[in-house]
C-alpha positions, 0 to 999 in steps of 0.5 A: 807408248802404244795405244789399245783402242776399241769401240764398245759397240764392236767388242773389246777383244779382251778376256774381260771387259776393261770398262769397269776396271778403268772406271774404279774404284766405285763406291758401293750403294748398299740400297735398302728399300721396301715394297708396298706390302712392307717387305724389305729388300737390300742390294748392293750397286757399284754404279753409285755415287753422290751428284750434288752437295746442296741439297745432297743428291745420290744415285745408283744405276741398274742394268738388265731387267728392272731390279726389285730396288727400282720397283720398290722405290718407284712405288714408295718414293723412299730408300736408304743408302747404307755405308758399306765398310770392309767389316761388312764385305761378306754380308754385302756379298750375300745380299747380291744373290738373286732371290725371289721378290719379297725375300728379305736379304737383310735377314738372309745375310744375318743383318739386324735392321734399325729404324730410320727417322724420316723414311719408313725404310729400315737401315742396316744397324751395323752400317757406320753411316746411312743416308735416308733418301726421298726419290727425285725420279727414276730415268730409263737411260738411252744410248747416243742414238736416243734408243732406250736401253735396259738401264735405270738411273735412280736419283734421291735427295738425302733427307736424313743422315746417320753416323756412328759417332765413334767415326767423328774425330773433331767433327770430321768423318774419319773415312780411313777408319771407316774403311769403305769398300770400292768396286774395281771391276771384273768378277770379284775385285774390291778395294778397301780405303784405309789410307788418305793423303791431303792435297789442297786445291790451289786458289789460282794457277801460277804459270812457271 
């Protein structure tokens, strides 16, 4: 098997950067936040995931200049991660557009909001699930040399969970029926998760 190797700091030498295609699929954090004036912001982030189960902790990372989401969350200490299903793909894509601070992307995409229970930030009414979060901290990342880079990691504790109960089957969240979107790198590559298979972790390894 041949091996294509590159050092990211020296460039990949390919038509497109393969990093985001290799680390995939990545769930989409559809983050709603509010500024101190109460103006709503909604934006998708593909560098997003769950980090801890108890207490539940989720996080997302931005790169380039600090995004409105990060500024809003730093100011208010709250946000909501809305579940992005295949049914909401077009609306999610609309909210990724660059707009001026204070523009409500939820309205821009024709989405209705719903009140959250614990945090003041609204959630997407049509989202199958939504995670209300309190900010733990925002961290500007550094490279391996200890130099600050233009990327910010935001971590939040999930303090409230909303689930559309039609997707609860015998008390189990039906992920395949919910059809979450995943980002697969390059310009517009996404995947819809609509089929699962079960594989139980072994209790102990038995050498053959």
